[in-house]
C-alpha positions in Angstrom: 26.6 22.5 19.9 28.2 23.6 16.6 29.9 19.9 16.6 27.1 18.0 17.5 24.7 19.3 14.8 26.6 17.5 12.3 25.6 14.1 13.6 21.8 13.7 12.6 22.8 15.3 8.9 24.7 12.0 8.3 23.1 10.0 10.8 20.1 9.4 8.4 22.2 9.0 5.5 24.4 5.8 6.3 23.7 2.3 6.3 20.0 3.0 5.1 18.5 -0.4 4.3 15.8 -0.8 1.8 12.0 -1.5 2.3 11.2 1.6 4.1 7.9 1.1 2.8 7.0 0.2 -0.7 10.3 -0.2 -2.9 12.2 2.8 -1.2 16.0 2.3 -1.3 17.2 5.6 -0.4 15.4 8.8 0.8 16.4 12.3 -0.9 19.4 13.4 1.7 18.4 17.5 1.8 20.0 17.9 4.9 23.1 18.8 2.9 21.4 22.0 2.4 22.3 23.0 5.8 26.2 22.2 5.6 28.4 24.8 6.0 30.3 26.2 3.0 31.3 24.3 -0.2 30.8 20.4 0.5 31.5 17.5 -1.8 29.8 14.2 -0.4 29.9 10.3 -1.8 28.4 7.7 -0.2 27.6 4.1 -0.7 26.0 1.0 1.0 25.4 -2.8 0.7 22.1 -4.3 1.7 21.8 -8.3 2.3 18.2 -9.3 2.9 17.1 -12.8 3.6 13.6 -13.3 2.8 12.0 -16.8 2.5 8.7 -18.5 3.3 6.9 -21.9 3.4 3.8 -23.0 1.5 2.1 -26.1 3.2 0.5 -28.6 0.7 -2.1 -30.5 2.1 -0.7 -33.7 0.5 2.9 -32.7 -0.1 3.3 -30.7 3.3 6.1 -27.6 3.7 7.6 -26.5 0.7 10.2 -23.8 1.3 10.5 -20.9 -1.3 13.9 -20.4 -0.2 15.6 -16.9 -0.1 13.7 -14.6 -2.8 15.5 -11.3 -2.0 18.9 -10.5 -3.6 21.5 -8.1 -1.9 22.2 -5.0 -3.5 24.6 -1.8 -3.5 23.3 1.9 -3.7 25.6 4.8 -4.2 24.9 8.7 -3.8 26.7 11.9 -4.6 26.0 15.5 -3.6 27.6 18.7 -4.2 26.4 22.0 -2.1 27.7 25.7 -2.4 26.2 29.2 -1.3 25.7 31.6 -3.6 25.5 34.5 -1.0 24.8 34.7 2.8 21.2 33.7 2.1 20.8 31.4 -0.9 22.3 28.0 -1.3 22.1 25.0 -3.6 22.6 21.4 -4.1 22.8 18.9 -6.6 22.1 15.4 -5.4 22.4 12.0 -7.1 21.2 8.7 -5.8 19.1 5.6 -6.6 15.8 6.3 -4.6 13.8 3.0 -5.6 14.5 -0.5 -6.7 13.3 -4.1 -6.4 15.2 -7.7 -7.0 13.1 -10.7 -6.4 14.1 -14.3 -8.0 12.7 -17.5 -6.4 14.9 -20.5 -7.4 12.7 -23.2 -5.6 9.4 -24.0 -4.4 6.2 -23.5 -6.4 6.8 -20.2 -7.2 10.3 -21.2 -8.7 10.9 -18.9 -11.7 9.3 -15.8 -10.5 11.4 -12.5 -11.1 11.3 -9.1 -10.9 13.4 -6.0 -11.1 13.3 -2.5 -10.7 16.0 -0.1 -10.8 16.0 4.0 -10.6 18.4 6.7 -10.8 17.3 10.2 -9.1 18.7 13.6 -10.2 18.0 16.9 -7.9 18.7 20.2 -8.0 17.5 22.1 -4.9 17.8 25.9 -3.7 17.6 26.8 0.0 16.5 30.4 0.8 17.4 31.9 4.4 14.2 34.2 5.3 15.6 35.0 8.9 18.2 33.8 11.1 16.2 30.7 12.2 13.9 30.2 9.3 14.5 29.1 5.7 12.7 28.0 2.6 13.8 25.1 0.1 12.8 23.5 -3.0 13.7 22.5 -6.4 13.2 19.8 -9.6 13.8 16.0 -9.4 14.2 13.9 -12.5 13.8 10.0 -11.8 14.4 7.7 -14.6 13.4 3.9 -13.9 13.2 0.6 -15.9 11.6 -2.8 -14.9 11.1 -6.2 -16.0 9.3 -9.3 -14.9 8.7 -13.1 -15.4 6.2 -15.1 -14.2 6.2 -18.8 -14.7 4.0 -21.4 -16.1 2.7 -23.1 -13.2 1.8 -19.5 -11.8 -0.8 -19.1 -14.9 -1.8 -22.2 -16.2 -2.8 -22.6 -19.9 -1.5 -19.2 -21.0 1.9 -20.2 -20.3 5.1 -17.9 -18.9 4.6 -14.3 -19.0 7.7 -12.0 -19.7 7.5 -8.1 -19.8 10.1 -5.6 -20.1 9.6 -1.7 -19.6 11.9 0.5 -21.4 13.4 3.1 -19.6 11.4 6.4 -18.8 12.3 9.5 -17.2 9.8 11.7 -15.6 10.1 15.3 -13.5 8.7 16.1 -10.1 9.6 18.4 -7.2 10.2 19.2 -3.6 9.3 21.8 -1.6 10.0 22.7 2.2 10.8 24.7 5.5 13.1 24.6 8.4 13.4 26.2 11.6 16.7 26.3 13.5 18.2 27.7 16.8 21.6 27.4 16.0 23.0 27.9 19.8 21.4 24.5 20.8 21.9 22.5 17.7 18.0 22.7 17.1 16.6 22.2 14.0 13.0 20.9 12.5 12.1 20.6 9.0 9.1 19.8 6.6 9.4 18.5 3.3 6.8 17.6 0.8 7.8 15.4 -2.2 5.8 15.2 -5.5 4.6 11.8 -7.0 6.0 10.8 -10.4 4.2 8.9 -13.0 5.9 6.9 -15.2 4.5 6.1 -18.6 6.3 3.1 -20.0 6.6 1.2 -23.2 5.8 -2.3 -22.1 6.9 -5.3 -24.3 4.4 -8.3 -23.1 4.2 -12.0 -24.0 2.4 -14.8 -22.9 4.3 -18.1 -24.1 1.2 -20.2 -25.1 -1.0 -17.2 -26.5 -1.0 -15.9 -30.1 2.3 -18.0 -30.9 3.9 -16.1 -28.2 4.1 -12.8 -29.9 5.3 -9.7 -28.1 2.8 -7.0 -27.6 3.7 -3.5 -27.0 1.7 -1.0 -24.9 2.1 1.9 -22.5 1.7 1.4 -19.0 1.5 3.9 -16.1 3.0 3.5 -12.9 3.0 6.0 -10.0 5.9 6.6 -7.7 4.2 7.9 -4.4 4.2 11.4 -3.1 5.6 11.8 0.6 5.9 14.2 3.4 8.8 13.8 6.0 9.1 15.6 9.2 12.6 15.6 10.3 14.0 17.1 13.7 17.3 17.5 16.0 18.2 19.0 18.9 20.9 19.3 21.3 19.8 17.5 24.8 23.2 17.8 26.9 26.6 18.6 26.3 27.9 17.1 23.0 24.8 15.2 22.8 22.4 15.2 20.3 18.9 14.1 19.9 17.5 13.1 16.0 14.6 11.6 14.3 11.9 11.6 11.3 8.6 10.7 10.9 8.0 9.8 7.1 4.7 9.3 5.2 4.4 7.7 1.9 1.6 7.5 -0.7 2.4 3.8 -1.6 -1.4 2.8 -2.1 -0.9 4.8 -5.5 1.6 2.0 -6.6 0.1 -0.7 -9.0 1.9 -2.5 -12.0 -1.1 -3.1 -14.1 0.4 -3.7 -17.7 -2.7 -3.9 -20.2 -1.8 -7.3 -21.9 -1.3 -9.2 -18.9 -4.7 -7.5 -17.2 -6.8 -8.2 -20.2 -5.8 -12.4 -19.9 -5.3 -12.3 -16.1 -7.9 -9.5 -15.0 -5.5 -8.3 -12.3 -2.3 -6.4 -11.4 0.9 -8.3 -11.7 1.5 -6.5 -8.2 1.0 -3.6 -5.9 0.4 -2.1 -2.2 -2.8 -1.7 -0.4 -2.0 1.0 2.0 0.1 3.9 2.5 3.3 3.7 4.6 4.4 6.0 7.6 7.8 5.3 8.9 9.5 6.4 12.3 13.5 7.1 13.4 14.7 8.1 16.4 18.1 8.4 17.3 20.6 9.7 19.7 24.5 11.4 18.8 27.4 11.8 21.4 30.8 13.4 20.7 33.6 11.5 22.1 36.1 13.8 21.6 37.5 16.4 18.7 37.8 13.7 15.9 35.2 11.0 17.0 31.5 10.9 17.5 29.0 8.0 17.6 25.5 7.3 17.0 22.7 5.2 17.5 19.0 5.0 16.3 15.7 2.8 16.2 13.3 2.9 13.3 9.9 1.5 13.1 7.2 0.9 10.5 3.9 -0.7 11.3 2.7 -3.7 9.3 -1.0 -3.5 7.6 -1.9 -7.2 7.7 -3.0 -7.1 4.4 -2.4 -10.0 1.4 1.3 -9.6 0.8 2.7 -9.3 -2.5 5.0 -12.5 -3.6 7.4 -9.8 -5.2 7.7 -7.9 -1.7 6.6 -10.6 1.1 7.3 -8.6 4.1 4.9 -6.6 6.4 6.5 -3.9 8.5 9.7 -3.3 10.1 11.8 -2.7 13.2 15.5 -1.4 12.7 18.4 -0.9 15.0 21.5 1.1 13.8 25.2 2.0 15.2 27.4 4.3 13.5 30.7 6.4 14.1 31.8 9.7 12.7 35.6 10.3 12.3 36.4 14.2 11.4 40.1 15.4 10.6 40.4 19.0 9.0 38.2 19.3 5.9 37.5 15.6 5.7 34.4 13.6 7.4 33.9 10.0 7.1 31.0 8.4 8.4 30.4 4.6 8.5 27.3 2.5 10.1 25.8 -0.8 9.9 21.8 -1.6 10.6 19.8 -4.8 11.4 16.5 -4.7 10.2 13.6 -7.3 11.5 11.0 -7.6 8.6 7.6 -8.4 9.7 5.6 -11.5 8.9 3.5 -11.8 5.9 1.1 -14.2 4.3 0.4 -14.2 0.2 -2.5 -14.8 -1.6 -1.7 -18.7 -1.8 -1.3 -18.9 2.0 2.5 -19.1 1.9 3.9 -17.7 5.0 7.0 -15.6 5.2 8.1 -15.4 8.7 11.6 -14.6 10.6 13.0 -12.7 7.6 15.7 -10.0 8.1 18.1 -7.5 6.5 21.7 -6.2 7.2 23.0 -3.1 5.8 26.2 -1.3 5.8 26.8 2.2 4.6 30.1 4.5 4.1 30.2 8.1 3.6 33.0 10.6 2.7 32.2 14.4 2.9 34.9 17.1 1.8 34.7 20.8 2.6 36.6 22.8 0.7 
């Protein structure tokens, strides 16, 4: 089972399309802590979503929104090494959260929002026994955001524009794992703390205060999460793997003070927390090649959808392959996501939406 135990470590990192609840784009890959020896890993993915809706006007009839979700790439890097036979460390860089929404037609023409982030993590793992280990470390997340809301959505106040200066904050991660190496079994439970950004926001309404820009402080909380990851050999050269992850996205609300004072509402937010599930199987073909497949599920909540994230739940299907040669391991995968139907506050229906993601990861042991 020594070879198959590596399957699940990479299966969860490749072709991870976004929107696994909230504005998640890349889950921190703590599995590198369990790699053998010194390992340098690079990863990249590209995601192409297709999200559109239709507003039915009582006189004009159906008015399509056009595709409002833009494609994007993500990148990751990690370095793992052993300090001694019990203590290991890893440094991980990724892009955990993001959003790119832009309406180019229909009743929301001109509505646009962007969120970008980078995360640096420093982790330590201590082997308590041959089967039990504990790990933890610090996270540093730096984010920036901007939004533009067109006049037709705000009436007399005119177009609203807000930009948030880049802000960086610290969080932490702790967890524990249980392993039985002989059957490639490992179960790990990981807690990641919330992180609260204190953005300096620059806001303006075109028709208020002469269009002057006002500066204020806006707090936005990125969610805490708990993840259970598991894997186990179930037959010769065959591995079962999966995960269950809870994220407190109900804590994420964007409410800049000037906008709130004029409109009396938040710009966007999420009503409920999110639980995501994944289950997959990996199979070794020969000494160099193995393949894996996985499915994912996230239940919808039936709430009124945000126009900046107008989907509700998802189902995903992924396939991938791993090629190993000497000290090099290359993993590639593709994932197809069915995004759940949703209705926003204006009655616009977003149905039949999807996303496709491609991922590539290269790991080198030395």
